C-alpha positions as CSV (number, residue, x, y, z in Angstrom):
1,X,-17.4,141.8,102.2
2,X,-15.6,138.6,102.6
3,X,-18.1,135.8,101.8
4,X,-17.5,132.2,101.6
5,X,-18.4,130.4,98.3
6,X,-21.5,128.7,99.9
7,X,-22.8,132.1,101.1
8,X,-22.3,133.6,97.7
9,X,-24.2,130.8,96.0
10,X,-27.0,131.0,98.5
11,X,-27.2,134.8,97.8
12,X,-27.5,134.3,94.1
13,X,-30.3,131.7,94.5
14,X,-32.2,134.0,96.7
15,X,-32.0,136.8,94.2
16,X,-33.4,134.6,91.4
17,X,-36.4,133.6,93.6
18,X,-37.1,137.2,94.5
19,X,-36.9,138.3,90.8
20,X,-39.5,135.7,89.9
21,X,-41.8,136.7,92.7
22,X,-41.5,140.4,91.8
23,X,-42.3,139.6,88.1
24,X,-45.3,137.5,89.0
25,X,-46.7,140.1,91.3
26,X,-46.1,143.0,88.9
27,X,-47.0,141.6,85.5
28,X,-49.1,138.5,85.9
29,X,-51.9,139.7,88.2
30,X,-51.1,137.7,91.3
31,X,-51.5,140.6,93.8
32,X,-55.0,141.8,92.8
33,X,-57.5,138.9,92.7
34,X,-61.1,139.8,92.0
35,X,-62.6,136.3,92.2
36,X,-64.2,134.3,95.0
37,X,-63.6,130.7,95.6
38,X,-60.5,128.6,95.8
39,X,-60.8,127.1,92.3
40,X,-61.1,130.5,90.6
41,X,-58.2,132.0,92.5
42,X,-56.0,129.0,91.9
43,X,-56.9,129.0,88.2
44,X,-55.9,132.7,88.0
45,X,-52.6,132.1,89.8
46,X,-51.8,129.1,87.6
47,X,-52.5,131.0,84.4
48,X,-50.2,133.7,85.6
49,X,-47.4,131.2,86.4
50,X,-47.9,129.5,83.1
51,X,-47.5,132.8,81.2
52,X,-44.4,133.6,83.3
53,X,-42.9,130.3,82.5
54,X,-43.6,130.7,78.8
55,X,-42.1,134.1,78.7
56,X,-38.9,132.9,80.5
57,X,-38.6,130.0,78.1
58,X,-39.0,132.2,75.1
59,X,-36.3,134.6,76.5
60,X,-34.0,131.6,77.0
61,X,-34.5,130.5,73.4
62,X,-33.9,133.9,72.1
63,X,-30.6,134.3,73.9
64,X,-29.1,131.0,72.7
């Protein structure tokens, strides 16, 4: 494939986003929600995102 640099950059950004979405769905209980009400569901999703961010930060610290 002959890609232009802008296309290659856009492809890499898309892959990062898809990896984060897959991790949040698989490991941080975003797909199966057993609560009713917007506040409870939002709280569950935010705790999942918070733990995902903490895990990524700890992985970043470990690699440097």
